[in-house]
C-alpha positions in Angstrom: 6.6 41.5 21.0 2.9 43.8 20.7 0.0 42.0 22.1 -1.0 41.0 18.0 2.3 39.3 18.5 1.8 37.6 21.1 0.5 33.2 21.0 -3.0 32.3 22.3 -1.4 30.8 25.6 0.2 34.1 26.1 -3.2 36.3 25.2 -5.1 33.9 27.8 -2.3 35.0 30.5 -3.1 38.5 29.6 -6.7 38.5 30.6 -6.1 36.2 33.6 -4.1 39.6 34.9 -5.4 42.8 33.0 -7.7 45.3 34.5 -10.4 46.8 32.3 -14.1 48.5 32.1 -16.5 46.3 30.1 -19.3 48.1 28.7 -22.4 46.4 27.3 -24.3 49.0 25.2 -27.6 48.5 24.3 -29.8 49.7 21.0 -33.1 50.7 19.7 -31.8 48.6 16.6 -28.5 47.9 13.9 -28.7 51.5 12.5 -26.1 54.6 12.7 -29.3 56.5 13.0 -30.1 54.0 16.4 -30.0 55.7 19.7 -28.6 53.9 22.8 -30.8 53.0 25.6 -29.0 51.2 27.8 -25.4 51.0 29.5 -24.3 49.3 30.9 -20.3 47.8 32.8 -18.5 46.0 34.3 -14.6 46.2 36.5 -12.9 43.0 36.0 -9.0 42.5 37.3 -7.2 39.6 36.8 -10.4 37.6 35.6 -12.8 38.4 38.4 -16.0 41.6 38.8 -15.3 43.2 41.0 -17.8 45.1 41.9 -21.8 45.8 41.9 -21.7 46.2 38.1 -23.6 49.8 36.7 -26.2 50.3 34.2 -28.7 52.3 33.6 -31.3 53.9 31.1 -30.7 55.9 28.8 -33.9 58.1 28.0 -34.1 58.3 23.6 -35.7 61.4 21.9 -38.4 58.9 19.8 -39.9 55.8 20.7 -38.9 53.0 21.4 -39.5 50.4 18.0 -41.7 47.2 19.0 -39.3 45.4 16.6 -36.6 46.7 20.0 -37.8 44.3 22.2 
C-alpha cells in the first residue's frame, strides 16, 4: 500500500515513526526571481526534534527590499 492510499490514522502513525529533515527557506519575495536569504533545518525523528536547529543567512546578490521584512 502506498503512502498516498493510507487512511488518515495510518498517516498520523507514519509521521510519528518517520525520520526526516524539515527545511525552511526565507526569501526576498514571492516571485521566481527573488532570492533565498536564510536557510533553516531541523532533524526530526519519531515526532521529536533531536538536534539543535541549523540556520544560516545567505547573502543575496541584490539589496533586500524593505517590503520583505
